[in-house]
Backbone bond lengths (Angstrom), bond angles and torsions (degrees), N, CA, C in turn:
res aa  C-N    CA-C-N  psi(-1)  N-CA   C-N-CA  omega(-1)  CA-C   N-CA-C  phi
1 M - - - 1.455 - - 1.526 112.55 -
2 S 1.326 117.21 -8.81 1.463 118.90 -178.37 1.528 111.69 -67.26
3 F 1.329 117.60 -13.98 1.473 119.88 176.03 1.529 110.25 -60.75
4 L 1.333 117.18 -24.24 1.468 120.57 179.36 1.525 112.15 -62.77
5 L 1.325 116.61 -25.70 1.461 120.29 -179.88 1.520 111.60 -74.61
6 R 1.310 117.42 -21.77 1.465 121.41 -177.09 1.525 113.46 -98.51
7 L 1.317 117.35 -8.93 1.455 120.32 -178.37 1.528 111.22 -69.03
8 K 1.304 115.77 146.45 1.466 121.03 171.91 1.525 107.79 -75.20
9 S 1.317 115.53 163.60 1.478 120.35 -178.40 1.521 112.17 -56.63
10 W 1.305 117.27 -45.81 1.470 120.36 -176.86 1.519 111.49 -66.26
11 Q 1.353 117.19 -33.91 1.471 120.11 178.52 1.523 110.24 -67.43
12 L 1.326 116.50 -46.42 1.465 120.51 178.98 1.521 110.60 -64.19
13 F 1.329 117.18 -42.57 1.456 121.16 178.06 1.517 111.07 -59.74
14 T 1.319 117.18 -42.16 1.481 121.45 179.63 1.527 110.20 -63.78
15 L 1.329 116.89 -44.05 1.463 120.02 179.68 1.547 111.94 -62.08
16 I 1.305 115.79 -33.75 1.474 119.36 -179.74 1.528 110.96 -85.33
17 A 1.326 116.35 -37.92 1.464 119.67 -176.65 1.529 113.41 -72.70
18 L 1.323 117.17 -30.76 1.456 120.34 -177.04 1.535 113.29 -57.30
19 P 1.344 119.12 -50.04 1.479 117.59 176.38 1.537 112.32 -62.58
20 L 1.337 117.62 -34.10 1.461 120.17 178.22 1.532 111.02 -64.27
21 V 1.322 116.87 -42.88 1.470 120.94 -179.86 1.533 109.52 -65.25
22 I 1.317 116.87 -42.78 1.472 119.42 179.66 1.528 110.53 -63.43
23 Q 1.337 116.51 -41.72 1.471 119.65 177.15 1.529 110.58 -62.96
24 A 1.305 117.54 -41.25 1.464 120.65 179.13 1.531 110.61 -63.66
25 L 1.318 117.12 -39.75 1.470 120.29 178.30 1.526 111.00 -65.77
26 I 1.320 115.96 -40.43 1.472 119.12 177.32 1.517 110.63 -63.05
27 E 1.340 115.88 -43.55 1.474 119.65 177.97 1.519 111.16 -62.14
28 A 1.335 116.66 -42.02 1.466 119.98 -178.36 1.518 112.55 -66.71
29 T 1.313 117.35 -35.13 1.464 120.09 -177.66 1.525 113.23 -84.15
30 T 1.309 117.74 -15.04 1.470 120.31 -176.18 1.514 112.98 -122.81
31 T 1.332 119.45 21.53 1.456 121.11 -175.17 1.526 113.78 -65.46
32 N 1.313 117.80 -33.41 1.461 120.45 -177.02 1.530 113.18 -87.48
33 Q 1.301 117.44 -4.06 1.467 120.76 -177.97 1.521 109.54 -89.90
34 V 1.332 114.59 133.87 1.460 120.43 179.10 1.519 110.33 -68.55
35 E 1.317 116.01 -43.62 1.463 121.16 -178.51 1.520 108.43 -122.83
36 L 1.330 114.89 130.77 1.466 119.61 179.55 1.528 111.07 -70.69
37 P 1.316 117.17 139.02 1.468 118.43 171.60 1.526 109.60 -61.48
38 Q 1.318 115.74 154.10 1.465 120.72 -175.45 1.527 112.22 -55.75
39 F 1.311 117.28 -43.33 1.456 120.48 -178.49 1.529 111.08 -58.74
40 Y 1.319 116.60 -46.43 1.464 120.35 -179.45 1.518 111.20 -66.22
41 Q 1.324 116.27 -38.18 1.457 120.12 179.83 1.531 110.86 -64.99
42 V 1.316 116.30 -42.05 1.475 120.79 177.67 1.529 110.12 -66.11
43 C 1.333 117.89 -43.29 1.462 121.40 178.22 1.524 111.17 -62.18
44 F 1.336 116.23 -44.90 1.465 120.67 -179.62 1.524 110.98 -60.89
45 T 1.339 115.68 -46.08 1.464 120.54 179.48 1.531 111.46 -64.34
46 T 1.314 116.38 -42.22 1.460 120.70 178.20 1.527 111.18 -61.04
47 C 1.316 116.26 -43.70 1.471 120.41 178.52 1.527 111.09 -64.32
48 L 1.331 116.72 -39.07 1.464 119.53 178.81 1.520 110.95 -64.30
49 V 1.332 117.00 -42.63 1.460 120.82 179.19 1.537 110.23 -66.04
50 L 1.325 117.33 -40.31 1.476 120.95 176.73 1.522 111.01 -62.91
51 L 1.320 116.23 -45.28 1.467 120.86 178.98 1.522 110.47 -61.32
52 M 1.323 116.09 -47.49 1.465 120.87 179.18 1.523 110.17 -60.26
53 G 1.326 116.18 -44.23 1.461 120.24 179.40 1.509 112.17 -61.69
54 M 1.322 117.66 -41.27 1.464 120.68 -179.82 1.526 111.68 -68.53
55 V 1.311 118.07 -49.09 1.456 120.38 -176.94 1.527 111.27 -67.60
56 F 1.336 116.38 -49.99 1.464 118.76 -179.68 1.529 111.16 -69.28
57 G 1.329 116.19 -34.54 1.468 119.36 176.36 1.521 111.23 -64.26
58 W 1.310 116.19 -39.61 1.475 121.15 177.66 1.517 109.83 -62.82
59 L 1.329 117.43 -46.83 1.475 120.32 178.78 1.524 110.92 -63.79
60 W 1.329 117.81 -40.46 1.464 122.33 179.41 1.526 109.99 -60.44
61 V 1.340 115.73 -49.10 1.463 120.55 -177.46 1.521 111.13 -66.98
62 I 1.318 116.74 -43.20 1.471 120.02 178.66 1.527 110.14 -59.22
63 G 1.333 115.39 -53.83 1.458 119.68 -177.37 1.519 112.91 -61.21
64 S 1.319 117.01 -46.69 1.471 121.18 -178.43 1.515 112.03 -64.91
65 A 1.335 116.30 -47.83 1.469 119.73 -177.91 1.515 112.16 -68.43
66 L 1.318 117.28 -40.36 1.465 119.54 179.50 1.525 111.08 -67.80
67 A 1.331 116.62 -37.30 1.472 119.79 179.52 1.533 110.33 -62.33
68 R 1.326 116.80 -32.64 1.464 119.99 177.71 1.529 112.15 -69.18
69 L 1.337 116.91 -25.02 1.454 120.45 179.76 1.522 113.00 -80.68
70 L 1.325 116.27 -12.30 1.472 120.17 -179.30 1.531 110.25 -78.59
71 S 1.315 114.91 150.25 1.459 118.12 175.77 1.530 109.09 -76.94
72 D 1.316 116.70 163.41 1.464 121.84 -177.46 1.534 112.43 -63.50
73 A 1.309 117.11 -22.43 1.464 121.18 -176.58 1.536 111.84 -63.92
74 F 1.322 116.70 -33.08 1.480 119.20 178.50 1.527 111.05 -137.97
75 S 1.313 116.13 49.56 1.457 120.94 179.52 1.535 110.84 -72.73
76 L 1.316 115.48 158.48 1.466 121.81 -178.79 1.529 108.50 -113.44
77 P 1.354 117.56 143.00 1.476 121.07 -179.59 1.533 111.37 -75.83
78 V 1.303 116.90 101.79 1.464 122.13 -176.24 1.527 111.80 -65.35
79 Y 1.344 117.95 -30.21 1.461 119.88 179.84 1.524 111.37 -58.98
80 S 1.333 117.56 -33.26 1.470 119.68 178.91 1.530 110.78 -67.59
81 L 1.331 116.73 -36.74 1.464 120.24 176.43 1.525 110.19 -63.75
82 K 1.326 115.73 -45.69 1.456 120.07 -177.76 1.527 111.26 -62.67
83 L 1.320 117.30 -39.78 1.463 121.22 176.81 1.530 110.16 -66.98
84 A 1.331 116.28 -42.55 1.460 120.60 -179.23 1.520 112.28 -63.25
85 I 1.311 118.38 -29.46 1.466 121.51 179.03 1.530 110.58 -86.53
86 T 1.316 116.96 -35.07 1.465 120.87 -178.16 1.538 111.77 -65.87
87 L 1.313 117.54 -40.07 1.484 120.44 -177.01 1.531 112.45 -60.97
88 P 1.338 120.28 -50.07 1.470 118.05 177.78 1.523 113.14 -65.29
89 C 1.340 117.22 -31.85 1.465 119.34 177.78 1.515 110.76 -62.85
90 I 1.328 116.86 -45.75 1.461 121.07 178.50 1.525 110.69 -61.63
91 Y 1.332 116.24 -44.45 1.451 121.45 -179.47 1.541 111.44 -61.25
92 I 1.320 116.99 -46.98 1.461 121.28 -179.28 1.529 110.56 -65.48
93 L 1.318 117.09 -40.54 1.453 120.03 176.85 1.537 112.08 -63.06
94 L 1.337 116.53 -40.86 1.467 120.15 176.64 1.528 110.84 -61.96
95 L 1.314 117.01 -41.19 1.459 120.41 177.94 1.538 110.69 -63.56
96 Q 1.329 116.73 -37.75 1.454 120.20 179.52 1.519 111.48 -70.89
97 V 1.334 117.11 -36.65 1.466 120.50 176.26 1.526 109.36 -63.98
98 E 1.338 116.43 -42.24 1.473 119.35 177.82 1.528 110.61 -63.22
99 D 1.320 116.42 -41.76 1.454 121.08 -179.75 1.530 111.72 -64.18
100 M 1.308 116.37 -34.91 1.457 121.54 -177.36 1.521 112.77 -99.13
101 S 1.332 118.45 9.13 1.459 120.81 -175.68 1.522 112.39 -60.36
102 E 1.312 116.43 -32.60 1.466 119.23 178.02 1.536 111.16 -66.13
103 L 1.333 115.00 -41.67 1.476 118.17 178.06 1.514 111.59 -67.47
104 L 1.326 116.30 -35.46 1.467 120.34 -179.33 1.521 112.39 -80.98
105 D 1.334 115.84 -5.96 1.456 122.98 179.16 1.535 112.06 60.51
106 V 1.325 114.93 44.42 1.469 121.29 175.42 1.526 108.73 -129.98
107 S 1.295 115.39 155.53 1.454 120.29 177.05 1.526 107.83 -98.87
108 F 1.318 115.88 106.03 1.460 120.84 -177.62 1.519 108.77 -141.78
109 T 1.298 116.85 113.00 1.462 120.85 176.58 1.519 109.04 -132.14
110 L 1.309 114.30 144.68 1.471 121.49 177.23 1.525 107.73 -102.64
111 S 1.304 115.29 133.25 1.463 119.23 -179.76 1.536 110.17 -81.25
112 L 1.307 114.55 157.92 1.453 120.86 178.70 1.526 111.36 -61.75
113 E 1.332 116.09 -31.07 1.480 120.41 178.63 1.522 110.67 -66.27
114 F 1.308 117.08 -24.82 1.468 120.71 177.08 1.538 110.29 -88.71
115 I 1.319 116.49 -42.43 1.450 120.87 -172.03 1.535 112.27 -64.93
116 I 1.313 118.34 -44.44 1.469 119.99 -176.10 1.535 111.82 -62.20
117 P 1.351 119.68 -54.45 1.471 116.64 178.72 1.526 112.52 -66.37
118 A 1.325 117.89 -35.46 1.460 119.68 179.57 1.516 110.80 -64.61
119 H 1.330 116.74 -37.53 1.455 120.48 178.34 1.528 110.74 -66.26
120 L 1.315 116.76 -43.20 1.473 120.55 179.31 1.536 110.69 -64.70
121 I 1.324 116.39 -42.45 1.475 120.00 178.38 1.540 109.41 -65.27
122 S 1.316 116.87 -39.49 1.457 121.27 178.56 1.524 110.54 -62.39
123 M 1.313 116.72 -44.95 1.466 120.80 177.94 1.522 111.15 -61.42
124 A 1.334 116.98 -43.00 1.461 121.00 177.80 1.521 110.23 -61.48
125 G 1.323 117.54 -40.93 1.453 121.33 178.84 1.527 111.90 -63.18
126 I 1.313 115.57 -41.34 1.467 119.79 179.18 1.526 110.54 -64.66
127 F 1.323 116.73 -46.15 1.461 119.89 179.73 1.529 110.90 -64.54
128 Y 1.326 116.61 -38.08 1.473 118.45 178.17 1.522 110.99 -65.76
129 S 1.310 117.65 -39.71 1.466 119.04 179.92 1.537 110.94 -65.98
130 L 1.336 117.84 -36.99 1.449 121.10 175.02 1.531 110.04 -64.38
131 Y 1.337 115.21 -44.07 1.466 122.21 178.80 1.536 109.98 -60.00
132 F 1.340 116.25 -47.15 1.470 120.89 -177.49 1.528 110.88 -62.40
133 A 1.346 116.55 -49.11 1.455 119.95 -177.48 1.529 111.15 -63.83
134 A 1.329 117.56 -41.65 1.463 120.54 179.00 1.526 110.65 -65.24
135 R 1.312 116.23 -42.64 1.469 120.49 179.74 1.535 110.73 -65.06
136 A 1.315 116.83 -42.40 1.468 120.49 179.38 1.520 110.67 -63.78
137 L 1.327 117.09 -42.67 1.460 120.80 179.62 1.518 111.40 -60.15
138 K 1.311 116.30 -50.28 1.472 119.77 -178.49 1.526 111.51 -68.13
139 S 1.324 117.73 -35.87 1.475 120.87 178.62 1.520 111.05 -64.14
140 V 1.331 116.51 -39.83 1.459 119.81 179.24 1.527 109.78 -69.08
141 E 1.316 116.88 -41.13 1.464 119.67 -179.77 1.527 112.06 -64.42
142 L 1.333 116.26 -42.20 1.467 120.55 -177.96 1.530 113.53 -90.02
143 Q 1.313 117.08 -14.50 1.468 124.05 -177.08 1.535 111.83 53.64
144 R 1.327 113.96 46.61 1.458 120.87 174.87 1.533 108.42 -159.43
145 S 1.298 115.08 169.26 1.456 120.28 175.71 1.529 108.31 -72.32
146 V 1.318 115.76 139.93 1.467 118.90 -175.17 1.527 111.12 -122.57
147 S 1.331 115.36 156.22 1.464 121.24 174.23 1.530 108.48 -100.16
148 F 1.326 117.12 170.92 1.462 120.49 -178.32 1.525 111.18 -59.46
149 N 1.322 117.09 -36.23 1.464 119.15 178.80 1.512 112.35 -60.21
150 D 1.325 117.02 -29.69 1.464 121.00 179.22 1.528 112.26 -71.19
151 F 1.334 117.35 -31.51 1.479 119.06 -173.96 1.516 113.98 -122.90
152 R 1.313 118.15 18.65 1.472 119.94 -178.98 1.526 111.75 -63.33
153 R 1.340 117.63 -35.51 1.478 120.62 177.54 1.531 110.65 -61.66
154 E 1.328 117.09 -45.25 1.463 121.65 179.14 1.522 111.19 -63.65
155 F 1.349 116.01 -38.07 1.460 120.91 178.82 1.525 110.08 -59.64
156 F 1.307 117.02 -48.77 1.473 120.21 -178.47 1.526 111.63 -71.08
157 L 1.321 118.43 -31.59 1.456 119.89 174.97 1.516 111.35 -66.14
158 L 1.330 116.86 -38.97 1.460 119.98 176.39 1.532 110.72 -69.29
159 W 1.302 116.88 -36.71 1.461 121.15 -179.61 1.533 109.62 -62.57
160 F 1.309 116.55 -46.14 1.457 121.96 178.44 1.536 107.91 -97.52
161 F 1.325 114.42 63.37 1.461 122.49 -167.80 1.521 115.25 -57.81
162 P 1.333 121.06 -34.03 1.470 116.10 -179.79 1.543 111.82 -60.27
163 V 1.321 116.87 -32.63 1.464 120.60 177.10 1.522 109.52 -86.83
164 G 1.326 116.20 -42.66 1.455 122.00 -175.42 1.524 114.19 -63.06
165 I 1.330 116.37 -29.53 1.462 120.10 179.49 1.519 111.24 -54.64
166 W 1.327 116.27 -37.94 1.454 121.10 -175.63 1.540 112.13 -69.02
167 L 1.309 116.53 -24.15 1.462 120.55 -179.77 1.532 113.56 -103.41
168 I 1.336 117.18 -30.62 1.456 121.38 -177.23 1.530 111.61 -83.57
169 Q 1.319 117.87 -44.15 1.474 120.48 -173.44 1.529 113.34 -61.11
170 P 1.340 120.49 -40.63 1.468 118.49 177.19 1.548 112.13 -61.89
171 R 1.305 117.11 -34.94 1.463 120.59 177.66 1.532 110.28 -66.29
172 I 1.326 115.79 -40.92 1.459 120.34 179.17 1.534 109.65 -66.32
173 N 1.312 116.29 -42.75 1.481 120.31 177.38 1.523 110.44 -58.33
174 R 1.332 116.60 -43.59 1.466 121.88 -179.99 1.530 110.71 -63.15
175 L 1.340 117.32 -45.64 1.472 120.56 -179.09 1.514 111.50 -61.65
176 F 1.326 117.75 -43.32 1.441 119.87 -177.92 1.521 113.11 -77.34
177 A 1.312 117.29 -25.03 1.463 120.08 172.23 1.530 109.22 -67.49
178 L 1.346 115.83 -40.99 1.469 120.46 177.58 1.526 111.52 -66.37
179 S 1.333 117.14 -40.98 1.482 119.71 -178.39 1.525 110.88 -69.68
180 R 1.342 118.05 -32.54 1.462 120.08 176.35 1.509 111.32 -71.28
181 A 1.350 116.62 -33.11 1.454 121.53 179.87 1.532 111.15 -70.24
182 N 1.315 116.90 -30.78 1.481 121.26 -178.68 1.460 109.87 -82.80
């Protein structure tokens, strides 16, 4: 996944936008249908998993690689980032298995008592991973410990990743080009 650090903005945007476009096309062609045909359901789920893998993989690689560039004086705990990304991935995959349980010919349903806390935990994990990656990026750039006010712009750019990719990825490319040169 470290290849994500070397991609240009347009390449990363294309990798992330492609599953979104395919999902939008599936939605547009099947809006009046009560039940999606199996092929569309499998394509939609595959695109969702690819999208999730790209976005969360990008955050994982950014956070992990940037944390390694920090000095020991203000290092960040990468295990917390990995946990924060793993939890929403598991939750989304469980939702997809439930959605496709009919196609898989298994009886699998998630209760509301599970979904509500799992959704909240998943949201917290996503926000923490955005927070971690933004904080790591700004800490590496400034070579010091930073407060939220220092990296709030990066946080929101990562949150709105289709736009943020165009501004964040060139900075990441620059940082890793410098670290490879040293």
